[in-house]
C-alpha positions as CSV (number, residue, x, y, z in Angstrom):
1,M,0.4,-0.1,0.0
2,A,1.3,3.7,-1.4
3,I,2.3,6.3,1.8
4,L,0.8,9.1,0.8
5,P,2.9,12.2,1.3
6,T,2.1,14.5,4.4
7,A,0.8,17.8,3.9
8,E,4.1,19.4,5.4
9,T,6.2,17.1,2.7
10,V,3.8,18.5,0.0
11,Q,4.5,22.2,1.1
12,A,8.1,21.9,1.5
13,Q,8.2,20.5,-2.4
14,K,5.5,23.5,-3.2
15,A,8.1,25.8,-1.4
16,N,10.6,24.3,-3.4
17,L,9.5,24.6,-6.6
18,A,8.5,27.9,-5.9
19,N,12.8,28.7,-5.2
20,Y,13.2,26.9,-8.3
21,Q,10.8,29.0,-10.6
22,L,12.3,32.2,-8.4
23,T,15.2,31.5,-9.4
24,A,14.8,31.5,-12.8
25,G,13.0,34.2,-13.2
26,V,16.0,35.9,-11.7
27,Q,18.7,34.8,-13.9
28,R,15.8,36.1,-16.8
29,L,16.3,39.4,-15.1
30,Q,20.5,38.7,-15.0
31,D,20.0,38.4,-18.5
32,G,18.4,41.7,-19.2
33,H,14.8,40.1,-20.1
34,P,12.7,41.6,-17.0
35,E,9.1,41.5,-19.1
36,D,10.3,37.5,-19.7
37,S,10.9,37.0,-15.8
38,I,7.5,37.9,-14.9
39,P,5.9,34.6,-15.5
40,F,8.7,32.7,-13.2
41,F,7.7,35.3,-10.9
42,Q,4.1,34.8,-11.0
43,R,4.0,30.7,-10.9
44,A,6.2,31.1,-7.5
45,L,3.9,32.9,-6.2
46,T,1.2,30.0,-6.9
47,L,3.5,27.9,-5.7
48,D,4.1,29.1,-2.7
49,S,1.9,32.3,-2.0
50,S,4.2,33.5,1.6
51,N,7.4,33.8,-0.7
52,V,8.6,37.2,0.5
53,D,11.7,37.2,-2.1
54,A,9.4,36.3,-5.0
55,Y,7.0,39.3,-4.2
56,N,9.5,41.9,-4.0
57,A,11.1,40.6,-7.0
58,L,7.8,40.9,-9.2
59,G,6.5,44.2,-7.8
60,N,10.4,45.6,-8.3
61,T,9.7,43.7,-12.0
62,Q,7.1,45.8,-12.4
63,L,8.1,49.1,-11.3
64,Q,11.1,48.5,-13.6
65,L,8.8,48.0,-16.2
66,S,6.4,51.0,-15.7
67,K,3.7,48.5,-14.8
68,T,2.8,51.0,-11.7
69,D,-1.0,49.9,-11.0
70,D,0.5,46.1,-11.0
71,A,3.2,46.5,-8.6
72,I,1.1,48.3,-6.4
73,A,-1.2,45.1,-6.3
74,T,1.9,42.8,-5.7
75,F,2.8,45.0,-2.6
76,K,-0.5,45.3,-1.5
77,K,-0.6,41.3,-1.3
78,L,2.9,41.6,0.6
79,V,1.7,44.4,3.6
80,A,-1.7,42.1,3.8
81,M,1.1,39.0,4.5
82,K,3.3,41.0,6.8
83,P,1.3,44.3,8.0
84,F,4.2,45.2,10.5
85,D,6.5,44.8,8.1
86,T,8.3,48.4,7.2
87,D,10.2,47.1,4.4
88,A,6.5,46.0,2.9
89,A,5.5,49.3,3.7
90,T,8.1,50.9,1.9
91,S,7.7,49.1,-1.3
92,L,3.7,50.0,-1.8
93,G,4.9,53.1,-1.0
94,N,7.6,53.2,-3.7
95,A,4.9,51.9,-6.0
96,Y,2.7,54.8,-5.9
97,A,5.3,57.2,-5.6
98,Q,6.1,56.0,-8.6
99,A,2.5,56.3,-9.8
100,K,2.6,60.0,-8.4
101,K,0.2,59.0,-6.3
102,W,1.5,61.3,-3.3
103,T,-1.2,60.8,-0.8
104,D,-1.1,57.3,-1.3
105,A,2.8,57.5,-1.1
106,A,3.2,59.3,1.8
107,T,0.8,56.8,4.1
108,Q,3.1,53.5,3.5
109,Y,6.1,55.8,4.3
110,K,5.0,57.2,7.2
111,K,3.6,53.6,8.4
112,A,7.1,52.3,8.1
113,A,8.6,55.1,10.3
114,S,6.1,54.4,12.5
115,L,7.2,51.0,13.1
116,D,10.5,52.4,12.9
117,P,10.9,55.7,14.0
118,N,14.4,55.8,13.3
119,N,14.1,54.4,9.4
120,T,15.5,57.8,7.8
121,T,14.8,56.3,4.7
122,A,10.8,55.9,5.3
123,I,11.1,59.4,6.9
124,Y,12.7,60.8,4.1
125,S,10.5,59.7,1.6
126,A,7.8,60.9,3.5
127,G,8.7,63.9,2.8
128,Q,9.3,63.6,-0.4
129,S,6.2,62.8,-1.1
130,D,4.7,65.7,1.2
131,L,6.7,68.2,-0.6
132,Q,5.2,66.9,-4.0
133,N,1.7,66.7,-2.5
134,N,2.0,70.7,-1.5
135,K,1.8,69.8,1.8
136,L,5.1,71.8,3.1
137,N,4.5,71.8,6.8
138,E,4.6,67.9,6.8
139,A,7.3,68.2,4.7
140,L,9.6,70.5,7.1
141,D,8.6,68.1,9.8
142,A,10.0,64.8,8.3
143,F,13.7,66.5,7.1
144,Q,13.7,68.2,10.2
145,K,13.7,64.7,12.0
146,I,16.3,63.8,9.5
147,I,18.5,66.1,10.4
148,R,18.1,65.4,14.2
149,L,18.7,62.0,13.5
150,R,21.3,62.6,11.1
151,P,22.7,66.1,11.7
152,N,25.5,65.4,8.8
153,D,22.9,64.2,5.9
154,S,24.1,66.7,3.0
155,N,20.6,65.0,1.5
156,G,18.4,66.0,4.3
157,Y,19.6,69.4,4.2
158,L,19.1,69.4,0.4
159,A,15.5,68.6,1.2
160,L,15.3,71.1,3.8
161,G,16.1,73.8,1.1
162,Q,13.9,72.6,-1.4
163,T,10.8,72.6,0.9
164,Y,11.7,76.7,2.4
165,N,11.8,77.4,-1.4
166,K,8.4,76.0,-1.8
167,M,7.0,77.5,1.1
168,G,9.0,81.3,-0.3
169,D,11.4,81.3,2.6
170,F,14.6,81.9,0.6
171,D,16.7,83.2,3.2
172,A,15.9,80.1,5.3
173,A,16.6,77.9,2.1
174,I,19.8,79.4,0.8
175,G,21.3,78.3,4.5
176,S,20.1,75.0,4.4
177,L,21.3,74.6,1.1
178,K,24.9,75.9,1.7
179,Q,24.9,73.6,4.2
180,A,23.9,70.4,2.0
181,V,26.8,72.2,-0.2
182,N,29.5,72.0,3.3
183,L,28.8,68.5,4.0
184,K,29.3,67.2,1.1
185,H,32.8,66.2,-0.3
186,E,32.3,66.6,-3.9
187,F,30.2,69.0,-5.9
188,F,26.9,68.7,-5.1
189,G,24.8,69.8,-8.3
190,L,21.6,69.0,-7.0
191,A,21.9,71.4,-3.7
192,E,24.0,74.5,-6.4
193,N,21.1,74.2,-8.5
194,E,18.0,74.3,-5.8
195,L,20.7,77.5,-5.0
196,G,20.1,79.3,-8.3
197,Y,16.5,79.1,-7.7
198,A,16.9,80.7,-3.5
199,Y,18.6,83.2,-5.3
200,N,16.1,84.2,-8.4
201,G,13.0,84.2,-5.3
202,K,15.2,86.9,-3.9
203,G,15.5,88.7,-7.0
204,D,19.6,88.4,-7.0
205,D,19.7,88.2,-10.8
206,Y,23.6,88.2,-9.9
207,N,24.3,85.5,-7.6
208,V,21.7,83.4,-10.2
209,Q,24.5,83.9,-13.0
210,R,26.6,82.4,-10.4
211,Q,25.0,79.0,-9.5
212,I,24.6,78.8,-13.3
213,D,28.3,79.1,-14.1
214,R,29.5,77.5,-11.1
215,L,26.9,74.0,-12.6
216,N,28.7,74.8,-16.2
217,K,32.2,74.8,-14.8
218,N,31.6,71.3,-13.2
219,G,30.1,69.8,-16.0
220,E,26.3,69.9,-14.9
221,T,25.4,70.9,-18.1
222,T,21.6,69.6,-17.9
223,L,21.0,71.2,-14.8
224,A,22.7,74.5,-15.5
225,D,20.7,74.8,-18.7
226,Q,17.5,73.8,-17.0
227,L,17.9,76.3,-14.4
228,I,18.7,79.5,-16.9
229,S,15.4,78.0,-18.9
230,D,13.2,78.1,-15.7
231,T,15.0,81.4,-14.3
232,L,17.2,83.5,-16.2
233,K,15.2,86.6,-18.0
234,P,16.7,88.2,-20.9
235,K,16.8,91.6,-20.1
236,F,19.0,95.4,-20.8
237,T,22.1,95.9,-18.5
238,Q,22.7,98.6,-20.0
239,G,22.5,101.2,-22.6
240,G,23.9,104.0,-24.4
241,S,25.6,105.6,-27.0
242,G,26.8,103.7,-30.1
243,S,30.9,103.5,-30.7
244,Y,30.1,105.2,-34.1
245,S,27.3,108.4,-35.1
246,P,27.1,108.2,-31.5
247,F,23.0,109.4,-30.2
248,Y,23.9,111.3,-27.4
249,P,20.8,110.0,-24.9
250,S,21.8,112.4,-21.9
251,L,20.7,115.4,-24.1
252,G,17.7,117.0,-22.1
253,P,14.8,119.1,-24.3
254,N,15.3,121.1,-27.3
255,T,18.5,119.8,-28.1
256,T,19.0,121.2,-31.7
257,L,19.0,117.9,-34.4
258,A,22.4,120.1,-35.5
259,T,24.1,119.9,-31.8
260,L,23.9,116.3,-32.4
261,S,25.9,116.3,-35.1
262,L,29.0,119.2,-34.0
263,V,30.9,116.1,-32.3
264,E,31.7,115.6,-36.3
265,S,32.6,117.8,-38.6
266,S,32.0,116.1,-41.6
267,H,28.6,115.1,-40.6
268,T,27.1,118.0,-40.1
269,F,23.5,118.4,-40.1
270,N,22.2,121.5,-39.9
271,E,21.0,121.4,-44.1
272,P,16.6,122.0,-43.8
273,N,15.3,118.6,-44.8
274,T,18.2,116.4,-44.5
275,T,18.3,113.0,-42.9
276,R,21.3,111.6,-40.6
277,T,22.0,108.1,-38.7
278,F,23.2,107.8,-35.4
279,T,24.1,104.5,-32.8
280,M,22.9,103.4,-29.9
281,D,24.3,100.2,-28.0
282,F,22.0,98.1,-26.0
283,Q,23.8,95.4,-23.6
284,F,21.8,92.3,-23.1
285,N,22.3,90.0,-20.2
286,T,22.2,86.5,-22.1
287,D,22.4,85.0,-25.2
288,M,19.8,86.1,-27.3
289,D,17.7,85.3,-30.8
290,V,19.6,86.8,-33.3
291,L,17.0,87.2,-35.8
292,S,14.5,88.7,-32.8
293,V,17.1,91.3,-32.3
294,Q,17.6,92.0,-35.9
295,N,14.0,92.3,-36.6
296,N,13.5,96.2,-36.7
297,A,9.9,95.9,-35.3
298,N,10.3,94.6,-32.0
299,W,11.8,97.8,-31.5
300,K,10.3,100.9,-30.7
301,I,11.1,104.7,-30.3
302,S,8.7,106.6,-28.2
303,K,8.1,109.7,-26.3
304,A,7.8,109.0,-22.4
305,N,4.6,109.8,-20.7
306,G,5.6,109.1,-17.0
307,G,6.3,106.4,-15.1
308,A,10.2,105.7,-14.2
309,A,10.9,107.2,-18.1
310,G,9.8,110.8,-16.7
311,Y,7.9,113.0,-19.6
312,Y,9.0,114.4,-22.6
313,N,10.4,117.8,-22.4
314,Y,9.3,117.5,-18.7
315,G,5.6,117.7,-20.1
316,Y,5.7,120.9,-21.4
317,T,6.8,121.8,-24.8
318,Q,8.0,125.2,-25.7
319,N,7.9,125.1,-29.3
320,P,6.2,122.6,-30.3
321,Q,6.2,123.7,-34.2
322,K,10.5,123.2,-33.8
323,E,9.8,119.3,-32.6
324,A,11.8,117.0,-34.7
325,E,9.7,113.6,-36.1
326,L,10.1,110.7,-33.8
327,P,13.6,108.7,-34.6
328,L,13.1,105.9,-36.6
329,V,14.7,102.5,-36.5
330,Q,16.8,101.5,-39.6
331,S,18.6,98.7,-38.7
332,V,20.0,96.2,-35.7
333,S,22.9,94.6,-35.3
334,Y,24.1,92.1,-32.7
335,N,27.3,90.5,-31.6
336,I,27.1,87.2,-30.5
337,T,30.0,87.3,-28.4
338,T,29.3,89.9,-26.7
339,Q,25.5,90.0,-26.2
340,L,25.6,93.7,-27.3
341,A,23.2,94.9,-29.8
342,T,23.7,98.5,-31.9
343,L,20.8,100.3,-33.4
344,T,20.9,102.6,-35.9
345,L,18.1,105.0,-36.1
346,S,17.3,108.5,-38.6
347,L,16.7,112.0,-37.8
348,K,14.7,114.3,-40.2
349,Q,16.0,118.4,-40.2
350,N,12.9,120.5,-40.2
351,A,12.6,122.6,-43.4
352,T,13.8,125.8,-41.7
353,A,16.7,123.6,-39.9
354,D,16.1,124.5,-36.4
355,A,14.8,121.1,-35.7
356,V,14.6,120.1,-31.2
357,I,14.5,117.0,-29.8
358,D,14.5,115.7,-26.3
359,P,17.3,112.7,-26.4
360,S,16.6,111.6,-22.3
361,H,12.9,111.4,-22.7
362,L,13.3,109.1,-25.9
363,V,12.3,105.3,-24.9
364,F,13.7,102.6,-26.4
365,K,11.7,99.1,-25.9
366,F,12.3,95.7,-27.1
367,S,10.0,92.9,-27.5
368,G,11.9,90.3,-28.9
369,T,13.4,86.6,-27.5
370,D,16.1,85.0,-26.5
371,V,17.6,82.3,-27.9
372,N,15.0,79.9,-26.0
373,G,12.5,81.8,-26.7
374,K,11.8,83.5,-23.3
375,E,10.7,87.3,-23.5
376,M,11.7,90.0,-22.0
377,D,12.0,91.1,-18.4
378,P,9.0,93.1,-18.6
379,E,11.2,95.1,-15.3
380,A,13.9,95.9,-17.7
381,N,12.8,96.2,-21.4
382,A,13.1,99.5,-22.2
383,Y,15.7,102.3,-21.5
384,D,15.8,105.7,-21.8
385,G,18.7,108.6,-20.8
386,A,16.9,109.7,-17.8
387,G,15.7,106.7,-16.5
388,K,18.0,104.3,-17.5
389,I,16.7,100.9,-17.6
390,F,13.1,100.5,-16.2
391,G,10.4,98.5,-17.3
392,A,7.9,99.5,-20.3
393,P,4.9,98.0,-18.8
394,K,5.7,100.7,-15.8
395,V,4.7,103.8,-18.5
396,S,2.2,104.4,-21.5
397,V,3.7,106.6,-24.2
398,Y,2.6,107.9,-27.1
399,G,4.0,108.9,-30.4
C-alpha cells in the first residue's frame, strides 16, 4: 500500500519548486529580459503564496517596466501578509510614488516610519511625498527630523532647502542649501542648482548667474540649462551712445538736431530737410535670438509719458512747431559674443533747419526673445536717458 505524502511534505516540495521558479526568473533579469522574468515570479507565488522574495522580485520588476498598477497590487498583497513589516510598507510606498499617488505613498512611508521611528529612508521618502503633494509643513517636519537623526546628512539639508524654497522662505533655503554643499565632500550639483532657485526667489540675478556658471564649470550642464530656462529672463543691463555716429541720450529738452552732429564735423546736420543716422548700444544679460534682435519691428522708439521714464520735455513743449519727428529704426546688428545690440536710427531735419528734440526722454523698448524663446523681463525691457533701464509696462507712451 502506497504511503501518501504528508501536507508538510507537499508544502515543502511546493516551496522548493517556488524557489526554483524564483531563481529562473532572477536569471532572466540578469540576462536583461525583465518581461520574461515575470511569469516565473508569478508561478513561484502560485506555488508558495508566502514567498516574500518572490513578491519583492515581482513588484520591483513591474516597477522597472513601469507597470505601476500591477506593482501596487503586488505590494498590497505583501503588506496584507506582513502588516507590521517596514520593508513591505516602504515597497508599497515606492510603487505609489512611482505612480505619482503622493498621498498614498506618504501614508505607507509614514506607516513604515511608525513601525521603525529611526528609519530615515521611510521618513525622508514621506517628506518627499508630502513635498510633491504641497503639504509643506508636514514635509518640513519630516526633513527636520532627518537632520536631528543624521545631522551630517547633506541630502537632508537639500530636502530642507527645497521645502523652504516652495514655502517662499528663500533666506532659510539658502542657509540649508549652503549647509548641504558644505557637508558634501564633492560637488553637489542638485544643491547648487536649488541654490539658484533660492537666489531667483530673492531677485538676486547676480547669484543666479553665479550658480549657473558653477554648474557649467563642474560639468552639470543639464542642470545649468534647466536653471537658465526656469529663471533667467533676458533684459537690458546697459544702454547708451553707440561707438560710431553716437546718439547722446543724456542731452535734455530743446536739443537742436544740429547739436547732435557737432562732434563729427564731416556729418553736419544743419541743412534743411536732411536725414542723418545715429547709433545706440544695448547690452543684454544673456544670449539673444539673432533674428529677433535684428527685426526692426521688435524695437519701438517713443516719447516718455510718466513713470520711471519721466516726461518728454518734462511735460511742457515750448516750441511744438520745432519738434523733430520721432527717430526711425533703420537697422539693428547683434554681436553674439558680447551680447551687444547696436541700433541705427535716423532723424530728419525740418525745413528751417532748427528742429529740436529731447533725447533724454526718448524710450527705447525691445519686445523680442532670447535664444530659448523667452520674452524680455518686463522690469528691464526699456531704456531712456533719464530713467535708464526700466520696465516699459510701468509707463504709457505716445507717438
